[in-house]
C-alpha positions, 0 to 999 in steps of 0.5 A, spaced: 500 500 500 505 504 501 508 503 494 501 506 491 499 511 496 506 514 496 505 516 488 498 519 489 498 526 487 495 531 492 487 532 491 484 536 496 479 541 499 484 547 500 481 552 505 482 560 503 477 563 507 474 561 514 468 557 512 468 553 506 462 549 503 464 549 496 469 544 492 476 546 491 482 542 489 489 543 489 495 539 487 502 538 492 506 533 496 503 536 502 496 538 504 495 542 510 488 544 513 488 550 517 481 553 516 475 550 518 471 546 513 463 546 513 462 540 509 465 534 507 472 534 505 476 529 500 484 530 501 489 526 498 497 527 498 504 525 500 503 528 507 496 530 510 495 534 516 488 536 518 489 542 523 482 545 523 475 542 524 471 538 519 464 539 520 462 533 515 465 527 512 473 526 511 475 521 505 483 522 506 489 518 502 496 519 503 503 517 506 503 520 512 496 522 515 495 526 522 488 528 524 490 534 529 483 537 529 476 534 530 472 531 524 464 531 526 462 525 522 465 519 518 472 518 517 475 514 511 482 514 511 488 510 507 495 511 508 502 509 510 502 512 517 495 514 520 495 518 527 488 520 530 489 525 535 483 528 535 475 526 536 472 523 530 464 524 531 462 518 527 465 511 524 472 510 522 474 506 516 482 505 516 487 502 511 494 503 512 501 500 515 501 503 522 494 506 525 495 509 532 488 512 535 489 517 540 483 520 541 475 518 542 471 515 536 464 516 537 462 510 532 465 504 529 472 503 527 474 498 522 481 497 520 485 493 515 493 495 517 499 492 519 499 495 526 493 498 530 494 501 537 489 504 541 492 509 546 490 509 554 484 514 556 481 513 549 474 511 548 471 507 542 463 508 543 462 503 537 465 496 535 472 495 533 473 490 527 480 489 525 484 485 520 491 487 522 498 484 524 499 487 531 493 489 535 494 493 541 488 496 546 490 500 552 483 504 552 476 502 552 471 499 547 464 500 549 461 495 543 464 489 541 470 487 538 472 482 532 479 481 531 484 477 526 491 478 527 498 475 529 499 478 535 493 481 540 495 485 546 489 487 551 491 492 557 484 496 556 477 494 557 472 491 552 465 492 555 461 488 549 463 481 546 470 479 544 472 475 538 479 474 537 483 469 532 490 470 533 497 467 534 499 470 540 494 472 545 496 477 551 491 479 556 492 484 562 485 488 561 478 486 562 473 483 557 466 484 560 462 481 555 462 474 552 469 472 550 471 467 544 479 467 543 483 462 539 490 463 540 494 458 535 501 459 539 502 462 545 497 465 551 499 470 556 493 472 561 496 476 567 493 476 574 490 483 573 486 480 567 478 479 568 473 475 564 466 478 566 462 473 562 462 466 558 469 464 555 470 459 549 477 458 547 481 454 542 488 453 544 494 447 543 492 446 550 487 447 556 488 453 560 487 455 568 482 461 567 479 460 574 483 466 577 481 470 572 473 469 572 468 473 575 464 469 580 459 465 576 462 465 570 465 459 566 470 457 561 470 452 556 476 449 552 474 447 545 480 445 541 476 445 535 476 452 534 483 451 532 480 448 526 479 453 520 471 454 519 472 458 513 469 455 507 473 456 500 466 459 498 467 464 504 474 466 502 472 467 495 466 472 497 470 475 502 476 477 497 471 479 492 468 484 497 474 486 499 477 487 492 471 491 490 471 496 496 478 497 495 477 498 487 471 503 488 475 507 493 481 507 488 476 509 483 473 515 487 480 518 487 482 517 480 475 520 478 476 526 482 484 527 480 482 526 473 476 531 473 480 536 476 486 536 471 482 535 465 478 542 467 473 543 461 476 538 456 472 532 458 465 536 457 468 539 451 470 532 448 463 529 450 460 533 445 463 530 439 459 523 440 452 525 438 450 521 432 451 514 430 457 516 425 460 520 431 460 513 435 463 509 430 469 515 429 470 515 436 470 507 437 475 507 431 480 512 434 479 509 441 482 502 438 488 506 435 489 509 441 490 502 445 493 498 440 498 503 436 502 504 442 504 497 442 507 497 436 511 503 437 513 500 444 516 494 440 519 498 435 523 503 440 525 497 444 528 494 438 532 500 437 537 501 443 537 508 443 530 508 444 530 504 450 529 509 455 523 512 451 520 505 450 520 505 458 517 511 459 512 510 453 510 503 456 509 506 463 504 511 460 501 506 456 500 501 462 497 507 466 492 509 461 490 502 461 490 501 469 486 507 470 481 507 463 475 504 467 475 510 472 476 515 466 471 512 462 466 512 467 467 520 468 467 521 461 460 517 460 457 521 466 459 527 463 456 525 456 449 523 460 449 530 463 450 533 456 446 529 452 440 529 457 441 537 459 441 534 466 445 541 469 449 537 474 454 540 478 461 537 480 459 533 486 453 529 482 457 528 476 462 525 480 457 520 484 454 518 477 461 516 475 462 512 481 456 508 480 457 507 472 464 505 475 461 499 479 456 497 474 462 497 469 466 493 474 460 488 475 459 487 467 466 483 467 463 477 470 458 477 465 462 472 460 463 475 453 457 480 453 460 484 459 467 484 457 465 486 450 461 492 452 466 494 457 471 495 452 466 498 447 465 503 452 472 504 453 474 505 446 468 510 444 470 514 451 477 515 449 476 516 442 472 522 444 478 525 447 482 524 441 477 527 437 477 533 441 485 533 442 485 533 434 481 539 434 487 543 437 
């Protein structure tokens, strides 16, 4: 993830007045929010720092992300190192390498990361769902927790139910609700640790948990819990869901970036495809755009002098192919807006483009017809760009 996030070009709401409600975009390695945002914020940069409050949702992607002021609603963040230093007013969804939560979260916390640390004196009002390598809980969770990890260490308190599957499990804190833990390697439960409700656990051997059980609470050793219960179909479904969420999030960033960089170019380009003849011409130019560079790349590689150029052209071509679906979705959204005179604003065009992206992604799973439809739309969309460019 770090590899991809480190090359994201900054795409952000830039705050030039004390109260901001309109969409504004900026480009740069560093994005600093130093003025109050009244509304949602979409931020991307190698370094992103939120130093003033966001009164709405925040969608952020960056290498280093520091939340130093409150966000009143949801926060969706992807980054290498994410640190939350101020309160989040609703749910938090995080993906990254290192995630440190140092302030209260009023909603749920969902994390995909290498490391998740929740500091002491922090309260998570909702649930925690985490898929991490290392899980460290020193604070309090009012809801339930579901953790899949390699190393889980809890010194804090979980008021709801706990479900953990890990290799190494360490407990010094309090698990007040029902607990199910599976430790495939080691278990370390100190004298201060307490279980407030029924405990079901799987381990390589039976443990003596009586000193840690509240009065009237029982512990059940179930070695079968060590056996994976996930079927092949479950794995495939989870992979599909995870890939779809990641692709949608990535597509949203690409669509925002392309919409800003292209200015009015795309809105002018879609005017070139009105009649059947226009569609056929755009389709032809689109095919040329996707297949002609292959011949050029081969010829450049044959020439020793042309190898550096060939590498650059190859990179540009692969980038175009990789992002083609997102760009096509944006072009179709603009075409619909022009064709039917919808008079949509930038936000509405963005949302329609994201919906079209999802539809195009799902079309791939329809044999032959879905793939052909997706390619045809892509060739026509990019062909319209070529036609507009040739007018200059």
